[in-house]
N, C-alpha and C positions, 0 to 999 in steps of 0.2 A: 483449654484446648486439650484434646486427647493426646496421649503419648504417641500413637502411630502418626497422627497429623504432625506433631512436633518432629518426629523422626524424618518424615518426608520433607519438611521445611529445612531441617538440618542438612539433609542431602542436597537440596537445592542451593543452599548457601555455600556449601563446600564446592559444588560445581561452579558456581559463580566466582568464588574466590580463585579457583584453579584457572579459569579463563582470564581473570584479571591479572593473575601472576604471570601467565604466559605472555600477555600483552605487555606487561611491565618490563619483563626481560627483553622482549623484542625492542621496545622503545629505548631502553637503556643502552642496548648494544648498537642500535642503528641511528639514533638521534634524528638528524635531519633527513636521513634516508629511510625513515619509517614508512612502511607500506600501509597507508591508511585504509585502502580497500580491504586488505587482509584483516586489519584491526577491527574494522566495522563488522566483517563476517564473523570473526572470532567472538565478538561481544553481542551477537544477535540475541542470545538468551538473556544476557545481562540487561539489554535494552527493554526486554519484556518484564523482567522480574526485579531489577535492581532497586526500584523505588519501594517495592514491597518490604525490603529488608533494610531500610534506612539510608539508602543512597540516592534519593530523589534528586537533590540538588546536584550532586556529583554526576549523576547520569545525564542530566541536561548539559552540564559543562563538558562532559566527555563527548556528547553528540556534537556540540559546537566546535570542540577542538578537532574532531575528526573532519568536520565540514570545512574548517579553516586550515586544516593540515598544520596545526600548532602542537608539535610534539612536547613542548614544555608544559603547556596547560594540560595536555593529555596525561602526562606523567604525574603532575601534581594531583589531579583529581582521582586518578587510579589509586594513588597512595592513600588519599583521604578515605576512599571507599573501602580499600583493603583493611584499614584500621577499624572502620565501622563494622564491617563484616566479621572481623576477628572478635570484637567485643560481643556481637550478637550471637555468634557461634558458641562462644564460651558460656554465655548466659543460657542459651537453649540446652546445651550439653549439661550444664550444672543443674538446671531444672529437671531434666530427664533423669539424671543420676541420683537426685535427691528424692525422687518419687519412688515409691515401693511397688511399682508395677513392672512386670516383665513384658517386653515387647514380643 
């Protein structure tokens, strides 16, 4: 994959991670009072691209948790996906920094 394409994927992953982190904070603070409609809107882009970056199973579980308004499952799967994204971001960043191509 070309460096510019990796760069754009890296940007996508960082944006997805940011959305997940916002939702994670919301759920941690509100627990049973979580606003699931807001969570669903906040994760719109994640629903479209999450599976592409290694969060396919978690994305399905997050959708079910939102539908069932289960903040515990939502929190658990967000954490799992954040860990996966962190590893993937580090991998792509490392690949890009080890290549001798300027973007």
